[in-house]
FIKOLZA-1660 file (N, C-alpha, C; in steps of 0.1 Angstrom, whole numbers, plus 5000, padded with zeros to 4 digits):
% residues 248
   i   px   py   pz ch aa at
   1 4081 6615 6618  A  X  N
   1 4074 6625 6625  A  X CA
   1 4071 6620 6640  A  X  C
   2 4067 6608 6641  A  X  N
   2 4064 6602 6654  A  X CA
   2 4077 6602 6663  A  X  C
   3 4088 6600 6656  A  X  N
   3 4101 6600 6664  A  X CA
   3 4104 6614 6669  A  X  C
   4 4101 6624 6661  A  X  N
   4 4103 6638 6665  A  X CA
   4 4094 6641 6677  A  X  C
   5 4081 6637 6676  A  X  N
   5 4072 6640 6687  A  X CA
   5 4077 6632 6700  A  X  C
   6 4082 6621 6698  A  X  N
   6 4086 6613 6710  A  X CA
   6 4098 6620 6717  A  X  C
   7 4108 6624 6708  A  X  N
   7 4120 6631 6713  A  X CA
   7 4116 6644 6720  A  X  C
   8 4107 6651 6714  A  X  N
   8 4102 6664 6720  A  X CA
   8 4095 6661 6734  A  X  C
   9 4087 6650 6734  A  X  N
   9 4081 6647 6746  A  X CA
   9 4091 6643 6757  A  X  C
  10 4101 6636 6753  A  X  N
  10 4112 6633 6763  A  X CA
  10 4119 6645 6768  A  X  C
  11 4122 6654 6759  A  X  N
  11 4129 6666 6762  A  X CA
  11 4121 6675 6772  A  X  C
  12 4108 6677 6769  A  X  N
  12 4100 6685 6778  A  X CA
  12 4098 6678 6791  A  X  C
  13 4097 6665 6791  A  X  N
  13 4095 6658 6804  A  X CA
  13 4108 6660 6812  A  X  C
  14 4119 6659 6806  A  X  N
  14 4132 6661 6813  A  X CA
  14 4133 6675 6819  A  X  C
  15 4129 6685 6810  A  X  N
  15 4130 6699 6815  A  X CA
  15 4120 6701 6827  A  X  C
  16 4108 6695 6826  A  X  N
  16 4098 6696 6836  A  X CA
  16 4103 6689 6849  A  X  C
  17 4109 6677 6848  A  X  N
  17 4114 6670 6859  A  X CA
  17 4125 6678 6866  A  X  C
  18 4134 6683 6857  A  X  N
  18 4146 6690 6863  A  X CA
  18 4141 6703 6870  A  X  C
  19 4132 6710 6864  A  X  N
  19 4126 6722 6871  A  X CA
  19 4120 6719 6884  A  X  C
  20 4113 6707 6885  A  X  N
  20 4106 6703 6897  A  X CA
  20 4116 6700 6908  A  X  C
  21 4126 6692 6905  A  X  N
  21 4136 6689 6915  A  X CA
  21 4145 6701 6918  A  X  C
  22 4148 6710 6909  A  X  N
  22 4155 6722 6912  A  X CA
  22 4147 6730 6922  A  X  C
  23 4134 6731 6920  A  X  N
  23 4125 6739 6929  A  X CA
  23 4126 6733 6943  A  X  C
  24 4125 6719 6943  A  X  N
  24 4126 6713 6956  A  X CA
  24 4139 6716 6963  A  X  C
  25 4150 6715 6955  A  X  N
  25 4163 6718 6961  A  X CA
  25 4164 6732 6966  A  X  C
  26 4159 6742 6959  A  X  N
  26 4159 6756 6963  A  X CA
  26 4152 6757 6976  A  X  C
  27 4140 6750 6977  A  X  N
  27 4132 6751 6989  A  X CA
  27 4140 6745 7001  A  X  C
  28 4147 6734 6999  A  X  N
  28 4155 6728 7009  A  X CA
  28 4166 6737 7014  A  X  C
  29 4173 6743 7004  A  X  N
  29 4184 6752 7007  A  X CA
  29 4179 6764 7016  A  X  C
  30 4168 6770 7011  A  X  N
  30 4162 6781 7019  A  X CA
  30 4158 6777 7033  A  X  C
  31 4153 6765 7034  A  X  N
  31 4149 6760 7047  A  X CA
  31 4161 6758 7056  A  X  C
  32 4172 6752 7051  A  X  N
  32 4184 6750 7058  A  X CA
  32 4190 6764 7063  A  X  C
  33 4190 6773 7053  A  X  N
  33 4196 6786 7057  A  X CA
  33 4188 6793 7068  A  X  C
  34 4175 6792 7067  A  X  N
  34 4166 6797 7078  A  X CA
  34 4169 6791 7091  A  X  C
  35 4170 6778 7091  A  X  N
  35 4173 6771 7104  A  X CA
  35 4186 6774 7110  A  X  C
  36 4196 6775 7101  A  X  N
  36 4210 6779 7106  A  X CA
  36 4209 6793 7112  A  X  C
  37 4202 6802 7106  A  X  N
  37 4201 6816 7111  A  X CA
  37 4193 6816 7124  A  X  C
  38 4182 6810 7124  A  X  N
  38 4173 6811 7136  A  X CA
  38 4180 6804 7148  A  X  C
  39 4189 6795 7147  A  X  N
  39 4195 6788 7158  A  X CA
  39 4203 6798 7167  A  X  C
  40 4207 6809 7161  A  X  N
  40 4214 6819 7169  A  X CA
  40 4204 6829 7176  A  X  C
  41 4191 6829 7172  A  X  N
  41 4182 6839 7178  A  X CA
  41 4170 6833 7183  A  X  C
  42 4171 6821 7189  A  X  N
  42 4159 6814 7195  A  X CA
  42 4154 6822 7207  A  X  C
  43 4140 6822 7208  A  X  N
  43 4134 6829 7219  A  X CA
  43 4124 6819 7225  A  X  C
  44 4119 6822 7237  A  X  N
  44 4110 6813 7244  A  X CA
  44 4096 6813 7238  A  X  C
  45 4093 6824 7231  A  X  N
  45 4080 6825 7224  A  X CA
  45 4081 6834 7213  A  X  C
  46 4072 6833 7203  A  X  N
  46 4073 6841 7191  A  X CA
  46 4070 6855 7193  A  X  C
  47 4063 6859 7204  A  X  N
  47 4060 6873 7206  A  X CA
  47 4072 6880 7212  A  X  C
  48 4082 6873 7217  A  X  N
  48 4093 6880 7224  A  X CA
  48 4101 6888 7214  A  X  C
  49 4104 6900 7218  A  X  N
  49 4111 6910 7209  A  X CA
  49 4126 6911 7213  A  X  C
  50 4134 6909 7203  A  X  N
  50 4149 6910 7205  A  X CA
  50 4152 6925 7207  A  X  C
  51 4163 6928 7213  A  X  N
  51 4167 6941 7215  A  X CA
  51 4181 6944 7209  A  X  C
  52 4181 6952 7198  A  X  N
  52 4194 6956 7192  A  X CA
  52 4199 6969 7198  A  X  C
  53 4210 6969 7204  A  X  N
  53 4216 6981 7210  A  X CA
  53 4226 6987 7201  A  X  C
  54 4224 6999 7197  A  X  N
  54 4234 7006 7188  A  X CA
  54 4240 7018 7194  A  X  C
  55 4252 7021 7190  A  X  N
  55 4259 7032 7196  A  X CA
  55 4253 7046 7193  A  X  C
  56 4254 7055 7203  A  X  N
  56 4250 7069 7201  A  X CA
  56 4260 7076 7192  A  X  C
  57 4255 7083 7182  A  X  N
  57 4264 7090 7173  A  X CA
  57 4273 7100 7180  A  X  C
  58 4285 7100 7177  A  X  N
  58 4294 7110 7183  A  X CA
  58 4296 7122 7174  A  X  C
  59 4299 7134 7179  A  X  N
  59 4301 7145 7171  A  X CA
  59 4315 7144 7164  A  X  C
  60 4324 7138 7171  A  X  N
  60 4338 7137 7165  A  X CA
  60 4341 7122 7165  A  X  C
  61 4351 7119 7157  A  X  N
  61 4356 7105 7155  A  X CA
  61 4371 7106 7154  A  X  C
  62 4378 7107 7165  A  X  N
  62 4392 7109 7164  A  X CA
  62 4400 7097 7169  A  X  C
  63 4394 7087 7173  A  X  N
  63 4402 7075 7178  A  X CA
  63 4395 7062 7174  A  X  C
  64 4403 7051 7173  A  X  N
  64 4397 7038 7169  A  X CA
  64 4386 7034 7178  A  X  C
  65 4377 7026 7173  A  X  N
  65 4366 7020 7180  A  X CA
  65 4356 7029 7185  A  X  C
  66 4356 7042 7180  A  X  N
  66 4345 7051 7181  A  X CA
  66 4337 7050 7169  A  X  C
  67 4324 7051 7171  A  X  N
  67 4314 7048 7160  A  X CA
  67 4318 7054 7147  A  X  C
  68 4318 7045 7137  A  X  N
  68 4319 7050 7123  A  X CA
  68 4305 7049 7117  A  X  C
  69 4298 7060 7117  A  X  N
  69 4283 7060 7115  A  X CA
  69 4279 7051 7103  A  X  C
  70 4285 7052 7092  A  X  N
  70 4280 7045 7080  A  X CA
  70 4281 7030 7082  A  X  C
  71 4293 7025 7087  A  X  N
  71 4295 7011 7087  A  X CA
  71 4287 7004 7099  A  X  C
  72 4286 7011 7110  A  X  N
  72 4278 7006 7121  A  X CA
  72 4263 7005 7116  A  X  C
  73 4259 7016 7109  A  X  N
  73 4245 7016 7104  A  X CA
  73 4243 7005 7093  A  X  C
  74 4253 7002 7085  A  X  N
  74 4252 6991 7075  A  X CA
  74 4251 6977 7082  A  X  C
  75 4258 6976 7093  A  X  N
  75 4257 6963 7101  A  X CA
  75 4243 6962 7107  A  X  C
  76 4238 6972 7112  A  X  N
  76 4225 6972 7118  A  X CA
  76 4214 6969 7107  A  X  C
  77 4215 6975 7096  A  X  N
  77 4206 6973 7085  A  X CA
  77 4206 6959 7079  A  X  C
  78 4218 6953 7078  A  X  N
  78 4220 6940 7073  A  X CA
  78 4213 6930 7082  A  X  C
  79 4215 6931 7095  A  X  N
  79 4209 6922 7105  A  X CA
  79 4194 6924 7105  A  X  C
  80 4189 6936 7105  A  X  N
  80 4175 6939 7105  A  X CA
  80 4168 6933 7092  A  X  C
  81 4174 6933 7081  A  X  N
  81 4169 6928 7069  A  X CA
  81 4166 6913 7071  A  X  C
  82 4175 6906 7077  A  X  N
  82 4174 6891 7079  A  X CA
  82 4163 6889 7090  A  X  C
  83 4162 6897 7100  A  X  N
  83 4151 6896 7110  A  X CA
  83 4137 6898 7103  A  X  C
  84 4136 6908 7094  A  X  N
  84 4124 6910 7087  A  X CA
  84 4120 6898 7078  A  X  C
  85 4130 6893 7071  A  X  N
  85 4128 6882 7062  A  X CA
  85 4123 6870 7070  A  X  C
  86 4128 6867 7082  A  X  N
  86 4124 6855 7089  A  X CA
  86 4114 6858 7100  A  X  C
  87 4108 6870 7100  A  X  N
  87 4097 6873 7109  A  X CA
  87 4101 6874 7124  A  X  C
  88 4114 6879 7126  A  X  N
  88 4118 6880 7140  A  X CA
  88 4115 6895 7145  A  X  C
  89 4107 6896 7155  A  X  N
  89 4103 6909 7160  A  X CA
  89 4115 6915 7168  A  X  C
  90 4117 6928 7167  A  X  N
  90 4128 6933 7174  A  X CA
  90 4126 6948 7176  A  X  C
  91 4134 6954 7186  A  X  N
  91 4134 6968 7188  A  X CA
  91 4148 6973 7187  A  X  C
  92 4150 6986 7183  A  X  N
  92 4163 6993 7182  A  X CA
  92 4163 7003 7194  A  X  C
  93 4174 7003 7201  A  X  N
  93 4176 7013 7212  A  X CA
  93 4190 7018 7212  A  X  C
  94 4192 7031 7214  A  X  N
  94 4205 7037 7216  A  X CA
  94 4211 7032 7229  A  X  C
  95 4224 7031 7229  A  X  N
  95 4231 7026 7241  A  X CA
  95 4228 7035 7253  A  X  C
  96 4227 7048 7251  A  X  N
  96 4224 7058 7262  A  X CA
  96 4210 7056 7268  A  X  C
  97 4201 7050 7261  A  X  N
  97 4187 7048 7265  A  X CA
  97 4184 7034 7271  A  X  C
  98 4194 7026 7272  A  X  N
  98 4192 7012 7277  A  X CA
  98 4191 7013 7293  A  X  C
  99 4180 7007 7298  A  X  N
  99 4178 7006 7312  A  X CA
  99 4183 6993 7318  A  X  C
 100 4185 6992 7331  A  X  N
 100 4188 6980 7337  A  X CA
 100 4178 6969 7335  A  X  C
 101 4165 6973 7335  A  X  N
 101 4154 6964 7333  A  X CA
 101 4155 6957 7319  A  X  C
 102 4158 6965 7309  A  X  N
 102 4159 6960 7295  A  X CA
 102 4171 6950 7295  A  X  C
 103 4182 6953 7301  A  X  N
 103 4193 6944 7301  A  X CA
 103 4190 6931 7308  A  X  C
 104 4182 6931 7318  A  X  N
 104 4178 6919 7325  A  X CA
 104 4168 6910 7318  A  X  C
 105 4159 6917 7311  A  X  N
 105 4147 6910 7306  A  X CA
 105 4148 6906 7291  A  X  C
 106 4157 6911 7284  A  X  N
 106 4157 6909 7269  A  X CA
 106 4169 6901 7264  A  X  C
 107 4167 6894 7253  A  X  N
 107 4178 6889 7245  A  X CA
 107 4184 6900 7238  A  X  C
 108 4197 6902 7238  A  X  N
 108 4203 6914 7233  A  X CA
 108 4213 6912 7222  A  X  C
 109 4213 6921 7212  A  X  N
 109 4224 6921 7202  A  X CA
 109 4231 6935 7204  A  X  C
 110 4244 6935 7207  A  X  N
 110 4252 6947 7208  A  X CA
 110 4260 6949 7195  A  X  C
 111 4259 6961 7190  A  X  N
 111 4266 6965 7178  A  X CA
 111 4276 6976 7182  A  X  C
 112 4289 6974 7179  A  X  N
 112 4300 6983 7182  A  X CA
 112 4307 6979 7195  A  X  C
 113 4320 6983 7195  A  X  N
 113 4329 6980 7206  A  X CA
 113 4327 6989 7218  A  X  C
 114 4335 6987 7228  A  X  N
 114 4334 6995 7241  A  X CA
 114 4337 7010 7239  A  X  C
 115 4345 7013 7229  A  X  N
 115 4348 7027 7227  A  X CA
 115 4336 7035 7221  A  X  C
 116 4326 7028 7215  A  X  N
 116 4315 7035 7209  A  X CA
 116 4302 7032 7215  A  X  C
 117 4301 7020 7221  A  X  N
 117 4288 7015 7227  A  X CA
 117 4290 7013 7242  A  X  C
 118 4284 7022 7250  A  X  N
 118 4286 7021 7264  A  X CA
 118 4281 7008 7270  A  X  C
 119 4271 7002 7264  A  X  N
 119 4266 6989 7269  A  X CA
 119 4276 6978 7267  A  X  C
 120 4284 6979 7255  A  X  N
 120 4294 6969 7253  A  X CA
 120 4305 6971 7264  A  X  C
 121 4308 6983 7267  A  X  N
 121 4318 6986 7278  A  X CA
 121 4313 6981 7291  A  X  C
 122 4300 6983 7294  A  X  N
 122 4294 6978 7306  A  X CA
 122 4294 6962 7307  A  X  C
 123 4293 6956 7295  A  X  N
 123 4294 6941 7294  A  X CA
 123 4308 6937 7299  A  X  C
 124 4318 6943 7293  A  X  N
 124 4332 6939 7296  A  X CA
 124 4335 6942 7311  A  X  C
 125 4328 6952 7317  A  X  N
 125 4331 6955 7331  A  X CA
 125 4323 6946 7340  A  X  C
 126 4314 6938 7335  A  X  N
 126 4306 6929 7343  A  X CA
 126 4315 6917 7348  A  X  C
 127 4314 6914 7360  A  X  N
 127 4324 6904 7366  A  X CA
 127 4321 6889 7361  A  X  C
 128 4310 6887 7354  A  X  N
 128 4307 6873 7350  A  X CA
 128 4304 6873 7335  A  X  C
 129 4310 6881 7327  A  X  N
 129 4307 6881 7313  A  X CA
 129 4312 6869 7306  A  X  C
 130 4323 6863 7310  A  X  N
 130 4328 6851 7305  A  X CA
 130 4334 6851 7291  A  X  C
 131 4336 6862 7285  A  X  N
 131 4341 6863 7272  A  X CA
 131 4357 6863 7272  A  X  C
 132 4363 6853 7266  A  X  N
 132 4378 6852 7267  A  X CA
 132 4386 6861 7258  A  X  C
 133 4380 6867 7248  A  X  N
 133 4387 6877 7240  A  X CA
 133 4382 6891 7243  A  X  C
 134 4391 6901 7242  A  X  N
 134 4388 6914 7247  A  X CA
 134 4394 6925 7239  A  X  C
 135 4389 6937 7241  A  X  N
 135 4395 6949 7236  A  X CA
 135 4405 6955 7246  A  X  C
 136 4416 6960 7241  A  X  N
 136 4425 6967 7249  A  X CA
 136 4429 6980 7242  A  X  C
 137 4429 6991 7249  A  X  N
 137 4433 7004 7244  A  X CA
 137 4447 7008 7250  A  X  C
 138 4457 7009 7242  A  X  N
 138 4470 7012 7246  A  X CA
 138 4475 7025 7239  A  X  C
 139 4477 7035 7246  A  X  N
 139 4481 7048 7240  A  X CA
 139 4472 7053 7229  A  X  C
 140 4459 7051 7231  A  X  N
 140 4449 7056 7221  A  X CA
 140 4447 7046 7210  A  X  C
 141 4454 7035 7209  A  X  N
 141 4452 7025 7198  A  X CA
 141 4445 7013 7204  A  X  C
 142 4435 7008 7197  A  X  N
 142 4427 6997 7202  A  X CA
 142 4433 6984 7195  A  X  C
 143 4432 6973 7202  A  X  N
 143 4436 6960 7197  A  X CA
 143 4426 6950 7203  A  X  C
 144 4425 6938 7195  A  X  N
 144 4417 6927 7200  A  X CA
 144 4428 6917 7205  A  X  C
 145 4426 6912 7218  A  X  N
 145 4435 6903 7224  A  X CA
 145 4429 6889 7225  A  X  C
 146 4436 6879 7220  A  X  N
 146 4430 6865 7220  A  X CA
 146 4434 6858 7233  A  X  C
 147 4431 6845 7235  A  X  N
 147 4433 6838 7247  A  X CA
 147 4448 6837 7251  A  X  C
 148 4456 6837 7241  A  X  N
 148 4471 6836 7243  A  X CA
 148 4478 6849 7245  A  X  C
 149 4470 6860 7245  A  X  N
 149 4476 6873 7246  A  X CA
 149 4480 6879 7233  A  X  C
 150 4478 6872 7222  A  X  N
 150 4482 6877 7209  A  X CA
 150 4473 6889 7205  A  X  C
 151 4478 6900 7201  A  X  N
 151 4470 6911 7196  A  X CA
 151 4467 6911 7181  A  X  C
 152 4455 6914 7178  A  X  N
 152 4451 6916 7164  A  X CA
 152 4449 6931 7162  A  X  C
 153 4457 6936 7154  A  X  N
 153 4458 6951 7152  A  X CA
 153 4453 6955 7138  A  X  C
 154 4446 6966 7137  A  X  N
 154 4443 6971 7124  A  X CA
 154 4455 6977 7118  A  X  C
 155 4457 6975 7105  A  X  N
 155 4468 6981 7098  A  X CA
 155 4466 6996 7097  A  X  C
 156 4474 7004 7104  A  X  N
 156 4473 7018 7105  A  X CA
 156 4475 7025 7091  A  X  C
 157 4482 7019 7082  A  X  N
 157 4485 7025 7069  A  X CA
 157 4474 7023 7059  A  X  C
 158 4464 7015 7063  A  X  N
 158 4453 7012 7054  A  X CA
 158 4439 7012 7061  A  X  C
 159 4429 7017 7055  A  X  N
 159 4415 7016 7060  A  X CA
 159 4407 7005 7054  A  X  C
 160 4414 6996 7047  A  X  N
 160 4407 6985 7040  A  X CA
 160 4407 6972 7047  A  X  C
 161 4413 6971 7059  A  X  N
 161 4412 6958 7066  A  X CA
 161 4410 6961 7081  A  X  C
 162 4402 6954 7087  A  X  N
 162 4399 6956 7101  A  X CA
 162 4396 6942 7108  A  X  C
 163 4395 6942 7121  A  X  N
 163 4392 6929 7128  A  X CA
 163 4381 6932 7138  A  X  C
 164 4373 6922 7140  A  X  N
 164 4361 6923 7149  A  X CA
 164 4360 6911 7158  A  X  C
 165 4352 6913 7169  A  X  N
 165 4349 6902 7178  A  X CA
 165 4334 6898 7176  A  X  C
 166 4331 6885 7174  A  X  N
 166 4318 6880 7173  A  X CA
 166 4316 6871 7184  A  X  C
 167 4306 6873 7192  A  X  N
 167 4303 6865 7204  A  X CA
 167 4288 6862 7206  A  X  C
 168 4285 6850 7210  A  X  N
 168 4272 6846 7215  A  X CA
 168 4274 6839 7228  A  X  C
 169 4267 6844 7238  A  X  N
 169 4269 6839 7251  A  X CA
 169 4257 6841 7260  A  X  C
 170 4257 6837 7272  A  X  N
 170 4246 6840 7282  A  X CA
 170 4246 6855 7285  A  X  C
 171 4234 6860 7286  A  X  N
 171 4232 6874 7290  A  X CA
 171 4236 6875 7305  A  X  C
 172 4247 6882 7309  A  X  N
 172 4251 6881 7323  A  X CA
 172 4242 6889 7332  A  X  C
 173 4234 6899 7327  A  X  N
 173 4225 6906 7335  A  X CA
 173 4213 6898 7339  A  X  C
 174 4209 6889 7330  A  X  N
 174 4197 6881 7333  A  X CA
 174 4200 6868 7341  A  X  C
 175 4212 6864 7341  A  X  N
 175 4215 6851 7348  A  X CA
 175 4213 6852 7363  A  X  C
 176 4216 6864 7369  A  X  N
 176 4214 6865 7384  A  X CA
 176 4199 6866 7387  A  X  C
 177 4190 6867 7377  A  X  N
 177 4176 6867 7380  A  X CA
 177 4169 6855 7374  A  X  C
 178 4178 6845 7370  A  X  N
 178 4173 6832 7365  A  X CA
 178 4163 6834 7353  A  X  C
 179 4167 6843 7344  A  X  N
 179 4159 6846 7332  A  X CA
 179 4164 6839 7320  A  X  C
 180 4177 6835 7321  A  X  N
 180 4184 6827 7310  A  X CA
 180 4182 6833 7296  A  X  C
 181 4185 6846 7295  A  X  N
 181 4186 6852 7282  A  X CA
 181 4200 6851 7276  A  X  C
 182 4201 6854 7263  A  X  N
 182 4214 6853 7256  A  X CA
 182 4218 6867 7251  A  X  C
 183 4230 6868 7247  A  X  N
 183 4236 6880 7242  A  X CA
 183 4245 6878 7230  A  X  C
 184 4243 6886 7219  A  X  N
 184 4252 6885 7208  A  X CA
 184 4260 6899 7207  A  X  C
 185 4273 6898 7205  A  X  N
 185 4281 6909 7203  A  X CA
 185 4288 6909 7190  A  X  C
 186 4287 6920 7182  A  X  N
 186 4294 6922 7170  A  X CA
 186 4301 6935 7171  A  X  C
 187 4315 6935 7173  A  X  N
 187 4322 6947 7176  A  X CA
 187 4336 6947 7169  A  X  C
 188 4339 6958 7163  A  X  N
 188 4352 6958 7156  A  X CA
 188 4361 6969 7162  A  X  C
 189 4374 6968 7158  A  X  N
 189 4383 6979 7162  A  X CA
 189 4378 6992 7156  A  X  C
 190 4374 6991 7143  A  X  N
 190 4367 7003 7137  A  X CA
 190 4354 6998 7132  A  X  C
 191 4347 7006 7125  A  X  N
 191 4333 7003 7120  A  X CA
 191 4334 6991 7110  A  X  C
 192 4344 6990 7102  A  X  N
 192 4345 6979 7092  A  X CA
 192 4345 6966 7099  A  X  C
 193 4352 6965 7111  A  X  N
 193 4353 6952 7118  A  X CA
 193 4339 6949 7124  A  X  C
 194 4332 6959 7129  A  X  N
 194 4318 6957 7134  A  X CA
 194 4309 6951 7123  A  X  C
 195 4310 6958 7111  A  X  N
 195 4301 6953 7100  A  X CA
 195 4305 6939 7096  A  X  C
 196 4318 6936 7096  A  X  N
 196 4322 6922 7092  A  X CA
 196 4317 6912 7102  A  X  C
 197 4317 6915 7115  A  X  N
 197 4313 6905 7125  A  X CA
 197 4298 6903 7124  A  X  C
 198 4290 6914 7122  A  X  N
 198 4275 6912 7121  A  X CA
 198 4272 6906 7107  A  X  C
 199 4280 6909 7097  A  X  N
 199 4278 6902 7084  A  X CA
 199 4279 6887 7085  A  X  C
 200 4289 6883 7093  A  X  N
 200 4291 6869 7094  A  X CA
 200 4279 6861 7101  A  X  C
 201 4274 6867 7111  A  X  N
 201 4263 6860 7118  A  X CA
 201 4249 6863 7112  A  X  C
 202 4249 6871 7101  A  X  N
 202 4236 6873 7094  A  X CA
 202 4236 6867 7080  A  X  C
 203 4248 6867 7074  A  X  N
 203 4248 6862 7060  A  X CA
 203 4257 6850 7058  A  X  C
 204 4266 6846 7067  A  X  N
 204 4275 6835 7065  A  X CA
 204 4273 6825 7076  A  X  C
 205 4261 6822 7079  A  X  N
 205 4258 6812 7090  A  X CA
 205 4262 6798 7087  A  X  C
 206 4262 6794 7074  A  X  N
 206 4266 6781 7070  A  X CA
 206 4281 6779 7073  A  X  C
 207 4289 6789 7069  A  X  N
 207 4304 6788 7072  A  X CA
 207 4306 6789 7087  A  X  C
 208 4299 6797 7094  A  X  N
 208 4300 6799 7108  A  X CA
 208 4297 6786 7115  A  X  C
 209 4286 6779 7112  A  X  N
 209 4283 6766 7118  A  X CA
 209 4293 6756 7115  A  X  C
 210 4299 6756 7103  A  X  N
 210 4310 6747 7100  A  X CA
 210 4322 6748 7110  A  X  C
 211 4325 6760 7113  A  X  N
 211 4336 6763 7122  A  X CA
 211 4332 6759 7137  A  X  C
 212 4320 6762 7140  A  X  N
 212 4315 6760 7154  A  X CA
 212 4314 6745 7157  A  X  C
 213 4310 6737 7146  A  X  N
 213 4309 6723 7148  A  X CA
 213 4322 6717 7151  A  X  C
 214 4333 6722 7145  A  X  N
 214 4346 6716 7148  A  X CA
 214 4351 6719 7162  A  X  C
 215 4345 6730 7168  A  X  N
 215 4348 6733 7182  A  X CA
 215 4338 6727 7192  A  X  C
 216 4329 6719 7187  A  X  N
 216 4319 6712 7195  A  X CA
 216 4310 6722 7203  A  X  C
 217 4306 6733 7196  A  X  N
 217 4297 6743 7202  A  X CA
 217 4283 6737 7202  A  X  C
 218 4276 6738 7213  A  X  N
 218 4263 6733 7214  A  X CA
 218 4253 6740 7204  A  X  C
 219 4245 6732 7198  A  X  N
 219 4236 6738 7187  A  X CA
 219 4224 6745 7193  A  X  C
 220 4218 6739 7204  A  X  N
 220 4206 6745 7209  A  X CA
 220 4208 6758 7216  A  X  C
 221 4220 6760 7222  A  X  N
 221 4223 6773 7228  A  X CA
 221 4237 6776 7225  A  X  C
 222 4241 6780 7213  A  X  N
 222 4255 6782 7209  A  X CA
 222 4261 6793 7217  A  X  C
 223 4272 6790 7224  A  X  N
 223 4280 6800 7231  A  X CA
 223 4294 6799 7226  A  X  C
 224 4299 6809 7219  A  X  N
 224 4312 6809 7213  A  X CA
 224 4318 6823 7211  A  X  C
 225 4330 6823 7208  A  X  N
 225 4337 6836 7204  A  X CA
 225 4344 6834 7191  A  X  C
 226 4346 6844 7183  A  X  N
 226 4353 6844 7171  A  X CA
 226 4359 6857 7168  A  X  C
 227 4371 6857 7162  A  X  N
 227 4378 6869 7157  A  X CA
 227 4376 6869 7142  A  X  C
 228 4370 6879 7137  A  X  N
 228 4367 6881 7123  A  X CA
 228 4376 6891 7116  A  X  C
 229 4381 6887 7104  A  X  N
 229 4388 6896 7096  A  X CA
 229 4379 6902 7086  A  X  C
 230 4378 6915 7084  A  X  N
 230 4370 6922 7074  A  X CA
 230 4378 6930 7065  A  X  C
 231 4376 6928 7052  A  X  N
 231 4383 6936 7042  A  X CA
 231 4372 6944 7033  A  X  C
 232 4376 6956 7030  A  X  N
 232 4366 6965 7023  A  X CA
 232 4364 6959 7009  A  X  C
 233 4351 6960 7005  A  X  N
 233 4347 6954 6992  A  X CA
 233 4338 6965 6985  A  X  C
 234 4345 6976 6982  A  X  N
 234 4338 6988 6976  A  X CA
 234 4326 6991 6984  A  X  C
 235 4314 6992 6978  A  X  N
 235 4302 6996 6985  A  X CA
 235 4294 6984 6990  A  X  C
 236 4300 6972 6987  A  X  N
 236 4293 6959 6991  A  X CA
 236 4297 6956 7006  A  X  C
 237 4290 6945 7011  A  X  N
 237 4293 6940 7024  A  X CA
 237 4308 6936 7024  A  X  C
 238 4315 6937 7035  A  X  N
 238 4329 6934 7035  A  X CA
 238 4332 6919 7032  A  X  C
 239 4343 6916 7027  A  X  N
 239 4348 6902 7026  A  X CA
 239 4353 6898 7039  A  X  C
 240 4348 6887 7044  A  X  N
 240 4351 6883 7058  A  X CA
 240 4356 6868 7059  A  X  C
 241 4364 6866 7069  A  X  N
 241 4369 6853 7072  A  X CA
 241 4371 6851 7087  A  X  C
 242 4371 6839 7092  A  X  N
 242 4373 6837 7107  A  X CA
 242 4388 6834 7109  A  X  C
 243 4394 6843 7118  A  X  N
 243 4408 6841 7121  A  X CA
 243 4410 6830 7131  A  X  C
 244 4401 6829 7141  A  X  N
 244 4401 6819 7151  A  X CA
 244 4388 6820 7159  A  X  C
 245 4384 6809 7165  A  X  N
 245 4372 6808 7173  A  X CA
 245 4373 6797 7183  A  X  C
 246 4363 6797 7192  A  X  N
 246 4362 6787 7202  A  X CA
 246 4349 6787 7210  A  X  C
 247 4347 6778 7218  A  X  N
 247 4335 6777 7226  A  X CA
 247 4336 6785 7239  A  X  C
 248 4325 6789 7244  A  X  N
 248 4325 6795 7257  A  X CA
 248 4317 6786 7267  A  X  C
% end
């Protein structure tokens, strides 16, 4: 009987110890995940509000890179959920309502490409945006062009795969006023690519940092570009991977 009590005592001690260390491990993992996420959205003070710029809904949607309402909205919602979880204060504004003052004074997240978001188009028209990858529209079809001039094109025969650009760089509108704000861009050829790019910087920051580390991207103020492949995953967030990336 004493042996049974002893064995039971050992068993419950083991379970208790395992539970305690598992709890510690979960806390550490959550802490690492939070730190990895926050490194992309650092602000000078906790009261500073980030600005998420979303595309104005279009009545029609007849060409690539024009807002796909559902997928752009899902990208926005996914990012906002993470902001709420980590206590990041932010505002949402339509691209048509963005003022020059907001562009100068705020850290900005742009959702959607230049065909759907006029501020993204304005960014690419800025003479000091410094983004080495770009969108090109040829005969009504959009492509993403990398540093070597290679085009990443959506498969016209399928709506299940898309490509997007993910960028974090200096806010070009604030630099001329010495405000040193940053800008994040998540933009796809179609809405699926936009969702994939935002999904990567909101949900897959561990994998993203692994890639950025290999490119020697600065951790305190990460400036980088990445081309993201997004594949449809039923009603869930898209399956995503990095095609290529580099520092800015």
